[in-house]
N, C-alpha and C positions, 0 to 999 in steps of 0.2 A: 342823186341822193339814195343811199342804201339803208335799208331797215332790216335789222335782225329781229326775228320773231322768237320770243321766249315764253315766259309765264303769262298768266292772265288773271286779272282781278279788277277791283272796283274802285270808283271815286264817288265823291260826296253828294250830299243833299237830296238823297231819296231813301225811301223805304225799299229794301231789297229782300224779296221773299225767296221761296224755295228755288233752288237751281239744280240742274241735272247735267252730267257729263256723259256723252255718248262716244264710245270707241269700240275697238275690236272685242273688248270684254263685255259689251252691252251697256245698259244704263246704270249710272252710279249717282246716288244722291250726294250732293256737295254738303260737307259740314263746314261751318264757319268757326268752329270752336277753336281752331289753332291759327286763325288769321290774325294779323296785327295791323295797327294803325301806323301810317307813314305820313310824311310831310310835317308841317308845323304842328306840334302837339297841342297848341292852343286852339287849333281849328278843329271843329267837329267833336261830337260826342256819340260814339258808336255803341249801340245797345244790342247785345246778342240774345236772341230768344231760342233757347235750346229745345223747347217743346215744339215749336213750329219751324225750327231750323231756318231762321230769318235774321236779317240785320235791319236796324233802323238808325239813321243818322238824325239826331233830334234837334240840332241847332242850325240856324241860318247863318252859315259861316263862310269864310274864305276856303279855297280848295283844300280838301282833306282826302286821304287815301286809306283804304282798308284792304289789305292784300294777303295773298296766299303764297306760300313757298313751293306749292306743287306745280309741276310742269304739265300744262294741258295742251301741248302741241299735238297736231294731228288728231284733234278731237272736235266734237260738236258740243257747244255749251248752250243750254237753254235755261231761261229763267223768267221771272216777272219782277216789275218794279212799279212804284207809284210815288207821286209827291203828295203826301197827306197833309196839305195845308193850302191856304189861300192867301198867304201873307206876302209872297214875292214872285218875281217872274224871271229869275236868273237861270243859271245852267244846272242841268243834271246830266249824268252820263256814267261811263265806266272806262277803265283803262285796260289795255292788253300789252303783253310783252314788256311788263314792268322790269326795269333793271335797278333804278334808283330814283330818289327824290331829294330835293334840297331840304335837309333836316339834320338832326344830330347824327344820323348814320350815313349820310351822303351829301355830296356837293353838286350833283348834276340831276336835273329833271330829265329822265330818259325813259320814254314809254310811248305807246300809241294811245290816243285819247279819242273816244267817241263822246261828243256832248251835244246838247240840245237846249236851246233857249225858249222860253215861253213867249216872249214879246220883243219886237224891235226896240232898241234903246240907244240913245246917244249919250255917252258918258265921256266927257272930254279928258277927265283925269286918267282914264285908261286907254285913251287913243282914238276915241270917236265911236262910230256906230258898231253895234253887234246885232245880228239879225236872228229872227226866229227861224232858224234852219238847223239841220243836223250837220255837224262837221266831223270829219275823220282826219286827225292831225298826228304828226310825229314830232315828239319833243326830244331834243338833245342839246341842252343848254344849261348853263350855270345860273341864268336869270331865274328869279323866283317871285318878282312882284306880280300883282294881280293883272297888270296890263297884258302879260303874255298869254293869259287864258281868256282875256276879254276880246281882243281883236288880233287874232293870230295871223302872222304873215303867211303869204302863199309859199308853198314849197316849190322853189325853182332851182335851176342849176346854180350851185355855189352855196346855197343855204343848207345847213345841217338839220333844219327842222321847219315845220310849218304845216299848213293845211294841204292835205293830199286830195280830199274829195269832199263834196258837199251834196246835200239832198234837201229838197223842199217838199215835204209830204202834203198831199192834197187836203184842203180844209173840208172836203166832202166826207172824210173819215170821222167817225164819232170821237176819236181820241185826238183830233187835231183842231186847233182853234182857227179863227178867221185869218190870222197872220201866218199860220203854218207851224205854230208852237205847240207845246204840250198842254194838257188840260189837267186842272186840279183834281186830285182824288180819283184819277182814272188808272186802272191797272193795265200795264203794257206787258205783253209777252215779247221776248226777243230771242233770237237764235244767232250764234256766232259759229261760223265754219272756219276753223283755224288750223292752217297747215304751215309747213316750213317756208312755203313760197307765196302763200295767198291767204288773205283774210276777207271774208264776206259777212256782213252784218245785216240781219233781217228783223223787221218789227211787224207785229200785228197792231195796227192802229185802230182796231175796233170792228173790222169786217170779218174776223175769223180766219183770215189767211195771212201768210207772211209776205211782206213786200221788201225787196232788197233796197236797202237805203244807201249804204256806202261800201266800198270795197277797195282793195289794194292788192296788186300783184307785183312781187319782187322778182324781176327777171335776172 
């Protein structure tokens, strides 16, 4: 399976605060002012706060994307996010290398996805169990039903998409619950090291240092 790395941006169900890009020109504050929503337009309600340069997704919805047209390849991206609710235990995360989504502007879900569930859950309508773990997946499919995001297939020879890597953070961290999932109203810092051949994603789970969660090297 080959993955092409391109732009980088975000996916649904969390409050996303200030983000910075690091490159040869130094640190740059990301502006969300010209980002756009992708995916089913009925999913998600993205609110942009220009004073604090932050985004907030205000609905508990099916997958929704808010993306940039900027190319952040060969950069380090840092930011923070949190789930500002106690109402549900489903997935939060962000996408990288976005090329298209199944919506009015595209017919293929094609991107890298980092997602994290709060609790283990068996939902037969979506194919069974989904676990409180971090997943790093590549999507290249015309399928768009929720089951493809719930229980993603493993990426093996012959598959064009699926889970590349997983990580179960320790519950000893302040920002990790007893099952290994995310914690309500906790602010997480993250860092993405993003090059043409390699992606590494780090999180601060509450101890003040970054832990490498998932990665992928395209040889």
